[in-house]
C-alpha positions in Angstrom: 2.3 22.7 -24.0 2.3 26.4 -23.8 -0.4 28.3 -21.9 -3.2 29.5 -23.9 -3.8 32.8 -22.3 -2.1 34.9 -19.4 -3.6 34.9 -16.0 -5.7 38.0 -15.4 -5.0 38.2 -11.5 -2.1 37.8 -9.2 -3.9 35.2 -7.4 -4.5 32.9 -10.2 -0.6 33.4 -11.0 0.2 31.4 -8.0 1.3 27.6 -8.2 -0.7 25.4 -6.0 2.5 24.7 -4.0 2.8 28.3 -3.2 -0.4 28.3 -1.0 1.5 26.5 1.9 5.2 26.1 2.7 6.5 23.0 1.2 8.4 20.5 3.4 11.6 19.4 1.9 11.5 15.8 3.4 8.9 13.6 4.7 7.8 14.2 8.5 8.0 11.5 11.4 4.7 11.4 13.4 3.1 9.1 15.7 -0.1 8.4 13.8 -1.1 4.7 13.3 -2.3 3.4 10.0 -5.7 3.5 11.0 -5.5 7.2 12.2 -3.7 8.0 9.0 -6.6 6.3 6.9 -9.2 8.2 8.8 -7.5 11.5 8.4 -7.0 11.1 4.8 -10.6 10.1 4.3 -11.5 13.1 6.2 -9.1 15.3 4.0 -10.6 13.9 0.9 -14.1 15.2 2.0 -12.9 18.6 2.6 -11.2 18.7 -1.0 -14.3 17.3 -2.6 -16.5 20.0 -0.9 -14.0 22.6 -2.2 -14.1 21.2 -5.8 -18.0 21.1 -5.7 -18.1 24.9 -4.7 -15.7 25.7 -7.2 -17.6 23.7 -9.9 -20.8 25.2 -9.0 -19.2 28.7 -9.4 -17.7 27.7 -12.7 -21.1 26.4 -14.1 -22.7 29.8 -13.5 -19.8 31.8 -14.9 -20.5 33.8 -18.2 -16.8 34.2 -19.2 -16.2 33.8 -22.7 -13.2 31.4 -22.4 -14.9 29.4 -19.9 -17.8 28.7 -22.2 -15.2 27.8 -25.1 -13.5 25.4 -22.8 -16.9 23.6 -22.0 -17.7 23.6 -25.8 -14.2 22.1 -26.4 -14.8 19.4 -23.8 -18.2 18.5 -24.8 -18.0 18.8 -28.8 -14.5 19.2 -29.8 -12.0 16.9 -31.7 -9.6 14.9 -29.5 -7.0 17.4 -29.6 -9.4 20.3 -28.6 -10.7 18.1 -25.4 -7.1 17.5 -24.6 -6.2 21.1 -24.8 -9.2 22.2 -23.0 -8.5 19.9 -20.2 -4.8 20.9 -19.9 -5.8 24.6 -19.7 -8.4 23.8 -17.0 -5.8 21.9 -14.9 -3.3 24.6 -15.5 -5.5 27.3 -14.4 -6.6 25.4 -11.0 -4.9 21.9 -10.5 -6.5 21.5 -7.0 -10.1 21.4 -8.3 -9.4 19.6 -11.4 -7.9 16.3 -10.2 -10.5 14.2 -12.1 -9.6 15.8 -15.5 -5.9 15.2 -14.6 -6.8 11.6 -13.9 -8.7 11.3 -17.3 -5.7 12.6 -19.1 -3.3 10.2 -17.5 -5.8 7.4 -18.3 -5.7 8.1 -21.9 -1.8 7.4 -21.9 -2.4 4.1 -23.8 -0.9 2.4 -26.9 -4.1 1.8 -28.6 -4.1 5.0 -30.7 -0.5 5.8 -31.2 -0.9 9.4 -32.7 -3.3 10.4 -30.0 -1.1 8.7 -27.3 2.1 10.7 -28.4 0.2 14.0 -28.5 -1.2 13.4 -24.8 2.1 12.3 -23.3 4.0 15.4 -24.6 1.0 17.6 -23.2 1.3 15.9 -19.9 5.1 16.3 -19.7 4.8 19.9 -20.2 2.0 20.3 -17.8 3.8 18.3 -14.9 7.2 20.1 -15.4 5.7 23.7 -15.9 2.6 23.7 -13.4 2.4 20.7 -11.2 5.7 19.3 -10.0 7.6 21.4 -7.2 10.8 22.9 -8.8 13.0 22.0 -5.7 11.3 19.4 -3.5 9.5 15.9 -4.0 5.9 15.5 -3.6 5.0 14.1 -0.3 2.2 11.4 0.4 -0.5 12.3 3.0 1.2 9.9 5.6 4.4 11.8 5.0 3.0 15.1 6.1 3.3 16.6 9.6 0.3 15.0 10.8 1.2 15.5 14.6 0.0 19.2 14.1 -3.6 17.9 14.6 -2.6 16.8 18.2 -1.9 20.5 19.0 -5.3 21.8 18.1 -6.6 22.2 21.6 -3.4 23.8 23.4 -3.2 26.8 20.7 0.3 26.0 19.4 -0.9 25.0 16.0 -0.3 26.2 12.5 -4.1 26.2 12.3 -5.8 29.6 12.9 -9.4 28.1 12.6 -11.3 25.3 11.9 -11.4 26.5 8.3 -7.8 26.7 8.0 -7.4 23.2 9.4 -9.8 21.9 6.5 -8.2 23.9 3.9 -4.6 22.5 4.7 -6.0 18.9 4.9 -7.5 19.2 1.6 -4.2 20.8 0.3 -2.4 17.8 1.7 -4.7 15.2 0.1 -4.4 17.1 -3.2 -0.5 16.6 -3.0 -1.1 13.1 -2.0 -3.2 12.6 -5.1 -0.9 14.6 -7.5 1.9 12.2 -6.5 -0.3 9.2 -7.2 -1.2 10.7 -10.8 2.3 11.3 -11.6 3.5 7.7 -10.5 0.7 6.3 -12.8 2.1 8.6 -15.6 5.6 7.4 -15.3 4.4 3.7 -15.2 2.2 4.3 -18.2 5.3 5.5 -20.1 7.0 2.4 -19.1 4.3 0.5 -20.9 4.6 2.8 -24.0 8.6 2.2 -23.8 7.6 -1.6 -24.4 5.3 -1.0 -27.3 5.9 -3.0 -30.6 6.3 0.3 -32.6 10.0 1.7 -32.3 8.7 5.4 -32.8 6.5 5.0 -29.8 9.2 3.6 -27.8 11.5 6.3 -28.6 9.0 8.9 -28.0 8.3 7.5 -24.3 12.1 7.3 -23.7 12.4 11.0 -24.8 9.6 12.2 -22.6 11.1 10.0 -19.6 14.4 11.8 -20.1 12.9 15.1 -20.2 10.9 14.5 -17.1 14.2 13.4 -15.4 16.3 16.4 -16.7 13.4 18.7 -15.5 12.5 17.5 -12.1 13.8 15.1 -9.3 10.3 13.4 -8.7 10.5 9.8 -9.3 14.0 10.0 -10.2 15.2 6.7 -9.4 12.3 5.0 -11.0 12.8 7.1 -14.3 16.6 6.4 -14.5 16.1 2.5 -14.1 13.4 2.5 -16.8 15.7 4.5 -19.0 18.7 2.5 -18.6 16.8 -0.8 -18.9 15.8 0.4 -22.6 19.6 -0.1 -23.5 18.8 -3.4 -23.8 15.8 -2.8 -26.4 15.9 -5.3 -29.4 16.0 -2.6 -31.8 19.5 -1.0 -32.4 17.7 2.3 -33.2 16.0 2.4 -30.0 19.2 1.5 -28.0 21.2 4.3 -29.7 18.5 6.6 -28.8 18.7 5.6 -25.0 22.4 6.2 -25.2 21.8 9.7 -26.7 19.1 10.5 -24.0 21.4 9.3 -21.2 24.3 11.7 -22.6 21.9 14.5 -22.9 21.0 13.8 -19.1 24.7 14.0 -18.2 25.3 17.2 -19.8 22.4 18.7 -18.0 23.3 17.4 -14.7 26.7 16.2 -14.6 26.5 15.4 -10.8 24.5 12.3 -11.8 27.3 10.5 -13.3 27.5 8.2 -10.0 24.0 7.2 -10.0 24.0 6.5 -13.9 27.1 4.4 -13.4 25.4 2.5 -10.6 22.4 1.6 -12.8 24.6 0.6 -15.9 26.7 -1.5 -13.8 23.6 -3.1 -12.5 22.6 -4.0 -16.1 26.1 -5.0 -17.4 26.1 -7.8 -14.6 22.5 -9.0 -14.9 21.9 -12.4 -16.0 20.6 -13.1 -19.6 21.6 -9.6 -21.0 22.1 -9.3 -24.6 25.9 -8.8 -25.6 24.6 -5.8 -27.9 23.0 -4.2 -24.7 26.1 -4.7 -22.9 28.3 -3.2 -25.6 26.0 -0.2 -25.7 26.3 0.0 -22.0 30.2 0.1 -22.3 30.2 2.5 -24.8 27.8 4.8 -22.7 30.4 4.8 -19.9 33.4 5.4 -22.1 31.5 8.7 -23.2 31.4 10.0 -19.4 33.0 13.6 -19.4 35.3 13.2 -16.6 37.2 16.2 -14.8 39.7 16.5 -12.0 37.1 16.2 -9.4 35.9 12.9 -10.7 38.8 10.6 -9.3 36.3 8.4 -7.5 34.1 8.0 -10.5 37.1 7.4 -12.7 38.4 4.7 -10.1 35.0 3.0 -10.3 35.0 3.0 -13.9 38.1 1.3 -14.3 37.1 -1.1 -11.8 33.8 -2.1 -13.6 35.6 -2.2 -16.9 38.0 -4.8 -15.6 35.5 -6.8 -13.7 33.4 -6.9 -16.9 36.5 -8.0 -18.9 37.3 -10.8 -16.4 33.7 -12.0 -16.7 33.9 -11.8 -20.5 37.2 -14.1 -20.2 35.3 -16.7 -18.3 32.8 -17.2 -21.1 35.7 -17.3 -23.7 37.5 -15.0 -26.0 35.6 -11.6 -25.8 34.4 -9.7 -28.9 36.9 -7.5 -30.4 34.6 -4.5 -30.4 33.9 -5.2 -26.7 37.6 -5.5 -25.8 38.2 -2.3 -27.7 35.5 -0.4 -26.0 36.7 -1.6 -22.6 40.2 -0.6 -23.2 39.1 2.8 -24.6 37.3 3.4 -21.5 40.2 2.5 -19.3 42.4 4.7 -21.2 40.1 7.6 -21.1 39.4 7.1 -17.1 42.9 6.3 -16.2 44.4 9.9 -16.2 41.4 11.0 -13.8 41.8 8.2 -11.4 43.8 8.5 -8.1 47.5 9.1 -8.7 49.0 5.8 -7.5 48.6 2.9 -10.1 47.3 0.4 -7.5 44.1 0.3 -9.2 45.5 -1.4 -12.2 48.1 -3.7 -10.5 45.6 -6.2 -9.9 44.5 -6.2 -13.6 47.9 -6.1 -15.3 48.0 -9.7 -16.3 44.6 -9.4 -17.8 46.0 -6.4 -20.0 48.9 -8.5 -21.1 46.6 -11.3 -22.1 44.6 -8.9 -24.4 48.0 -7.9 -26.2 48.2 -11.6 -27.3 44.6 -12.5 -28.0 43.1 -9.2 -29.6 43.2 -7.9 -32.9 45.7 -5.3 -34.0 43.7 -2.2 -32.8 42.8 -4.0 -29.5 46.4 -4.9 -28.9 47.5 -1.4 -29.6 45.0 0.0 -27.0 46.2 -2.4 -24.3 49.9 -1.4 -25.1 49.0 2.1 -24.7 47.4 1.4 -21.6 50.5 -0.4 -20.3 52.7 2.5 -21.4 50.5 5.1 -19.1 50.8 2.8 -16.2 54.7 2.3 -16.6 55.0 6.2 -17.0 52.9 6.4 -13.9 54.9 4.2 -12.0 58.3 5.9 -13.3 56.8 9.3 -12.3 56.0 8.1 -8.8 59.2 6.5 -8.2 61.2 9.6 -9.2 59.1 12.2 -7.3 
């Protein structure tokens, strides 16, 4: 959702994460679980106190826009209430955690149109205002809690007791923001299993946008999206393939992680054949280049491992064999220059020539020709 107004001061233009330097990775500290819990409770009290002061000032404000937001929250339509809540969280995320939680709580399948509007608004809110553009959010226990041990020595980041309280409140907010984002992602996973195809497609699209836009919850989002390749609806399955191709166009460096997730799906028990076919089709669409030798080699190994698994169950489906051989043909030129990758699988390729349809046999012969030409090249030079 676009912002409804321009900020009128430099201080209000700052994102919440610009208030303090953000750590790239979690810190190691010596605090016990009990100490962490006590510090976290203390930090919550500080944030609650800051929030109360902020809300007191807001309640006394005579600003016309503030008055409109209050009216919209109290008397407006559902769309007005959501829009007003979004603006308030945008303006000051730290002191509007309750409103953010309220929005996340409304991501339910009960009211489909309302739900789709809310998840799209939350997608834009998280990507534009809440998630750090470079670093992942840290839990409170992952912060540099050993800094509290230095308060007596003077060697500390705290200039005063007030600065200590403000930083603790800041860390607690980051912890709660991380929790709300996790809840949002899991709510999207629930929507992605709804009975209505359109709702599932919207949830998959939003999860893809989140994954493209930010690394937060990257592994979970990718796992959820890849799992939907096995959706009962072919339309939804096709949507997943489209979304994953979109992801790889935006982030080509994610080919290896997508490949690992798809490989897990392929060899999982009780996976529908259609899901496996869609997964193979996705792999065949990988755009490879000269720097993708390892990925190309892995792709070929996956194709043949899956082909052998199919042979054990009987004659593979002709569509599946065609897709597998197409994938091998596309990956082979980018694999390592020696042909050892395929030597262990040559017998399987010859078998395909004899049992497959005309088009499948043609693909197999084409692959054998490529291998033989590569062997001749290596022998000659």
